[in-house]
Every structure is written in C-alpha cells, then in structure tokens.
C-alpha positions, 0 to 999 in steps of 0.5 A, a space after each residue: 527774520 533769522 528764524 525765517 531764514 533758518 526755516 527756509 534753509 532747513 526746508 531747502 536742505 530737506 528738499 535737497 536730501 530727497 532730490 539726492 536720494 531719488 537720483 541713481 547711484 553716482 559713479 563715486 558711490 560705493 554701490 556703483 560698479 567700477 569703471 571697466 577699462 579696456 586693455 590697450 594693445 597694439 597690432 603685435 599684442 604689446 602694451 606700451 607706456 612711457 615712464 619718467 624719473 628725474 631727467 630720464 625718460 623710458 619707452 617701454 613695451 611688454 608682451 607675454 613671454 619668458 621674462 627676457 628684459 632688453 634695455 637699449 638693445 642690451 640685456 638687462 644684466 649688462 645695462 643695469 649691472 648693479 643688483 639694486 637697479 635690477 631689483 627695482 625693475 622686478 618690483 612691479 612684476 613681483 607686486 602684481 604676481 606676474 614675474 617672468 611672464 612678460 618680455 620687456 623691450 625698452 629704450 631709455 634716454 637722459 639722466 643717470 643709471 638710478 634715474 633710468 631704472 626708476 623711469 623703466 619701473 614707472 613705464 613697466 607699471 603703466 604698461 602692465 596697467 595698459 595690458 591688464 587694467 585689473 592690476 591698477 589698484 595693486 600697483 597704485 597702492 604700491 606707489 608705482 604709478 605715481 611719477 616722482 616729481 623730485 628733480 635736481 634744483 637749479 644753481 643760483 647766481 652768486 652761489 657755487 651750487 644751488 644752496 651752498 654759500 661761500 665760506 663766511 669770513 669775519 676778518 
C-alpha cells in the first residue's frame, strides 16, 4: 500500500512540475520584468512622504532645486546645530547621488533632536522613492526605507525605571 502511495505522489508531483513549467513566468521569477512604479508628485511637482523614528514624526516635501533644507520654517543649520545630525539628513542624497539637487521642506514634531533627525532621514528616503522610483533598490539596500522600531520601554510599577530595581539590602 505504501508503494501505491509513493507512486501516486511521484505521478502527481511530476504532473505538478509539468503544470508549473507550462505557465507564464510569475512576477517572483528572475526572468519576469520588474514592476514599473509611477512617480507620485503633487500639482506643484513635489513628492511627499512621512518619516518616523522613536516618538518623532516628520512630514517631508522635496522638489528639484538648489539643495536648500528647511525644517520647521528654520534653516537646517539652525534647527540641527550638531554636524552629526546634518550628516544624517544628507545620507539618502549621497547614497542616491542626488546631493544638492532637491529643495527640502519638512515639519517635525515629537521626540528629541536625534529622533527628529532620524525621522527626517526616513521621510527623505521615502520622498526620494516617490519622486524617482528607480532609487528604491539603492535606498532599500542602504537601510533607509526601514522604519527603526526601537522605542523607549515603559516604566514598570514597583521599579524606579523600566528595568532598574532598588538597591538590595541584606540587613
């Protein structure tokens, strides 16, 4: 009886193989053409995206220009005074080889400065993909399109912080 089952399985697997071979190429196969995405622009020729990091949320608009960056109606050098934070904002443009080709206008709320800079970087990357969909593989490989899920852990009752305990006393 077990021989009949294996023969039936082998026959059905062979049938399945011929069925799959006869079908047209699926979208997941390497021979299939890649999905062509359309640029998403508004009436003013701008691309919009939302970026998030920790508790910060950034709304980002980009349009072709000279490379001016405005954050909450302030120049980027005044809003993000630390050079490390400004370097964070330039990363998507440098990876995509589009440095100083776009004007950026964004509003950021919530969180601290480093979280806000991360949110703007995430929003910039997504806006670049909306403006020029061909940049998606480059930015995705660099990790700029992934939302960092790490947030502050909540404080637990009976403890002074999230995990910190009071000092143990033997006597």
